[in-house]
N, C-alpha and C positions, 0 to 999 in steps of 0.2 A: 576577466571578470568582473563582476559587481559583487557589493555584500550580499550573503547569504541571509535568506529570511524564510521563516515557514509560512509557504504560500499554498493555494489550490490552483490545479492548472488543469484546465477543462482541455482535452485534446478532440482534434477532429473527428476521430474515432468514436466519441461518446463517454471516452475513460475520464474519470474526475481522480487525480491524484495528489496526493498531500507530501508535500518535502520541503526541504532546505533548497532553495534556488538560487540562481546565479545565472546571469547572461552573459552569451559571447555575441560576437558579430551574428552569426546567422542561426544560433543554437539557444537552448536553455538547458540549463545543466542542473537536475533535479539529484538531490543525495536522499538516500534513504527513503524512495517514494513508497507510499502506500495508498492503495487504491480505496477509494469508497465505492461500493456497491449498493445500491438504493435495491431495496425490495418492497414491493407493494404487498400490504396484509390486510385481510377483510377484520375488522375489527365489529364489537357489538352494534344492533341497530342498521347494520346496513353501511356503515361508515367504512371507507376505505382509508387506513393509515399508511405510513412508510417508516421503514427503518432502513441503518445505513450499516452493513456490514464491510469489516476493514480486512483487507488481506495485502500481504506483500506484494509488490508489482514485480514480475519476473523474479519469482520466488527463489529458484533453483540456481539463479547465476552468485558466480564469487564477486562480481560486482556490486558495490553500495551507491554509485553515482552514474548516472545515466546522461546521454545527451540525446536532445530532441529537436529535430530541425523546427526553427520558429515557425514556418509556414503550415507545421502539423498541430500548433498550438492556436486554439480560438480565444481565452482570455486566462489572466491571472488574477488573482484576489489574494489578498492577505487572510491567513485563519485567524478566526476570532480567538482573542486572549484565554478566555474559557477553555477552547480545546487544548491547549498548546499542551498543558501539562498530561492530557491522555495520548496526544500523539508521542511526546516523549516517552513515554510508559510502553507505546506498542513499537518504538523504535528499539529501546532495550531490549523488549522481548523477542523483536524478530531479529533484526540485524546483529546486537551486541550480545546477548545471551542466547542467539536464537537456536534451535534446534542442531547437534551436531549430526551430520550426514553420514553413516555408514553404508559402506555395501555400492553396489550401483543398482540403476534402475532396471537392469536386465537381468539379473540372477536374483532371486529371491532366497533370503538370507536367513529366513525366519522371524520370530516375535520382536528383536528387536526392532528391523525395517518397519514392521507394523506399528510399532510403538510408536517411531519416529513420525509416520504418516500420519498417525492420529492426533499426535500433539501439530503437525503443521496444519491440520484440519480444523483442531480445536482455535489455534489462530488465526485461520482465514477466516474464522465465522464469529470472531469478537465483535463486541459493540463497544463503540467509544464510550 
């Protein structure tokens, strides 16, 4: 694998991920992937705007590094320098200090589980 850089990865399914990537023979590995989710919103005077919401990619996985077959990657680009600090804050919040999952998703264990889901929703809707 080559040196990891914080990059933007556009996938064939339309997903856009940001993470530390490295290249294998037939794969791209992405560590701490965060998905960029665009949202079109109306602004005053009939102008349309766009915001980007950030959320963990494959949020409930124990893994922090994922392999993607190269044939599923459309393009890769370096993340602009002024967004790197925000990416690191999101990684810290999601992957390093992320919510402590309690219980399982089948049985309701009361308010503690709801609080964790609220935190996950807040992280998923965070804006860079």
